[in-house]
N, C-alpha and C positions, 0 to 999 in steps of 0.2 A: 829391163824395167828399172826404175828408180825406187829405192827402198825408203820411202818417206815415213818417218816415225809416227806422224800424226794420222796416217791412214792405216796403221797396223795395230793389232792387239799386243798386249805386253808379252804374250807367249810367242807371237811371231817375231817380235823384236829380240827376245831371248834366243830364239833359234838362229836368227841372222847373226847375232853376236858370236855364236859358236862357229859359224862359217867364216865371218870376217869381223873381228873385234875393232872396227874403225868407224868413226862418225865424222860428219861434216856439219858445221854450223854456218849457214850463210849470214854474213854481216853486211847490212846495207845502210840505208838512211831514208828519211822522209824530208826531202828538200828540193827546192826549185831546180829545174834543169833546162833553162831557156824557154823560148816560146814554143818549142816543138816536141819536147820530151816530158813525160809524166814525173811527178815528184817521187814515185817509187822506182825510178830507173836503177839506182845502185842495188836495191834489193832484188829487183827482177833479174838483173844480170848475175848476181851472186847465186840466186836460187836456180837459175837455168844451168849455170856451171856446175853447181852441186849435184843436180839431177844427172847431168852427163857423166860426172865423176862416179856417181853411184852405179850407173850402168856399166862403166868400165871396170870398177874395182870391187863392187859389192858392198861398199860402205853404206851405213845408214845416213839419212839426211834429216836433220832437225829443222823445225820451223825457222824461218829467217828472223833476224833481229832488225826491226824496222826503224827504231829510234836510236840515234847515235850522235856523235860529236859533229854538230853542224853549225858551230858558232858563226862562221863567215856569212851564212845566209839567214841568220836568226830573225832578221827584219823583213824577209820576203814572205809574202802570204803563203800559208800552207806548211812552211818549214817547222819542224819540231827539233829542238836541240837538247841533248842530254849532256850533263857535265861529264868530263872525262873520268873522274874518279868513280862515278856511278856506273858507267859502262865498264870500266876496268874491273870493278868488283863483281859485276854481273857475269863477265866472262870467266872469272875465277870460280864463281859458284857453279857455272855450267860444268867446268872441268871436275870439280869436287863431286857433282851429282853423277856424272857418267862413270866415274871411277868405281862407284859402289857396286855396279853390276857387270863389270868386266870389259869395258872399253879400254883398249890398249893404245890406240892412236886417235887423237882428236885434232881436227883441222878447223880453225877459224878462217873461213874463206871470205875475204873482205872485198867488197865492191865499191867502197867509199874511201877515197885516198886519205881524207882527214882522220880516219880511224887508225891510221898506221901506228902512231906513237902509243896510243892507248892499248892497242892490241899487242905491241911489242913488250910493253911493261907488264901487261897481264900475263903473257907467256913466261917472261923471266921470273916473275914472282911465284906463280903457281907451280912452276917446274921444281921449285925447292921443296914443295909439299907433296908431290905425287910421283908415282912411277909411270903414269900415263905419258906417252910422248905427245906433247902439245905443240902444234905448229900454227903459226900465223902466216897467211899467204895473201898476196895481192898480185894477181895475174903473173904467175911464175913464167919467166922468159919474156917479160914485157918488152924490153928494149929491142931484142932481135925481132920479135914478132911485129912490133910497131914499125920498125924500119922496113920489114918485108912487104907490108900491105898498105901502109898509110901514104897518102900523097901530100898531106899538109903538115906543117910543123906544129909542135905543141906551143903553148904560151909559157916560155921559160921552163919547160920540163913538166908543166902541169897541164892536165886536160879536164874539161868539164863541158858536157853537152856538145862535144866536138865531133870530128870525123870518126874518131875511135869509138866513143860511147854510142854514137848514133848508129854506126855500122853494127855494133853488137846488139843494140836494141832492135834494129831491123831484122836481125836473125832470131832474136829471142822473143820479142813481143811487138811485131810490126803493127798490130792493131792499135797500139797506143802512140805511134809515131806520126807526127804531122809534118811531113817534109815540105809542104807548101809554106810553112811558117818558119822554116829554118833560116837563120841569119848568121853569117860569119862575123866574129868580133874578136879582135886582139887589143884589149884595152891598154893604154899607156901605163907604165909603172910610175908611182910617185917616188920622190926622193927617199922617203923613210919606209917604203914598203919592205916588210920583213924585219924591221927594226923596232917598230912601234905596233900599235893595235889596229893599224890599217888592214882591212880585210879585202878579199877578192869581191865581197859583196858591195864594197864601196866603189869599185872601179868599173864594173861591167853594167851596161844599160840593159841588155837583153838577158843576162844571166849565163851567156855562153862565153867560153874561152877556147877559141879555135874556129875551125871551118866545117860545120856539119853538112854543108851542101855537097861535099865530095863523098859522102857516106853511101855505101851500098850493102845490101843484104849478103851478097856473095862474100865480100870482105869479112863481114861479121861471122858468117858460118865457118870460114876457114880459120879465123882466129879462135873462136870458141872450141873448135876441134883440137887445135894445138894446145890451148891452155888446159883443157880438160885432160888431155893425154899427159901433159907434164905433171898435173896434180895427182893423177892416178899412179904414175910412176913413183912419186914421192911417198904416197901412202904405202905402196908395196915395200919401199925401202924402210919406212918407219916400222913396218911389221916384220921386217927381215924376210920378205918373200921374194 
């Protein structure tokens, strides 16, 4: 079973911490994911992985953070973007909170690539203030696992609503996936991309970067199993178990 904090009493949480003083915070987004995936894709995937990690490790799972740094898609309907510094301070406050009652290892489990820098700097800064081992993760072992299971290339190393994310969603929340609407798109890069404020939201028509038509539930299940195993192992190392 997954140990979800929001489903437990404070005494049950206290008992779980005595058994395993680790916690996972899923970090996602609310942003468009093409014609075929829901705006909660990143959060659903992070929450699904967190539950699997909890089952393997005994770690607590906190509610997912649904609003994050989504500047690139800020003009697409439904997207909510939070400034980097706000999210960074939120993550640091989470670490300060859980330290007070005995958490020794805290994992920010990120399902939204654009949160990477924010998460990295939050971890660096808060680690100067706390003895809690704070880890920021984005699909540990991604390169090898992607190479093993994916048939299609990324868009310059980036993925969004593609074969990878769609396969994971078919395994995690197939009820929200509309494969009949999936469209492959590899937008051309502009000359100044990565140098100015041109965003991926300016380049893609569908909101997809990659080819979701090759996605399958089986691929997603295998990848989730490997990712969750990798994360559980890292938590054990953080707790010296």
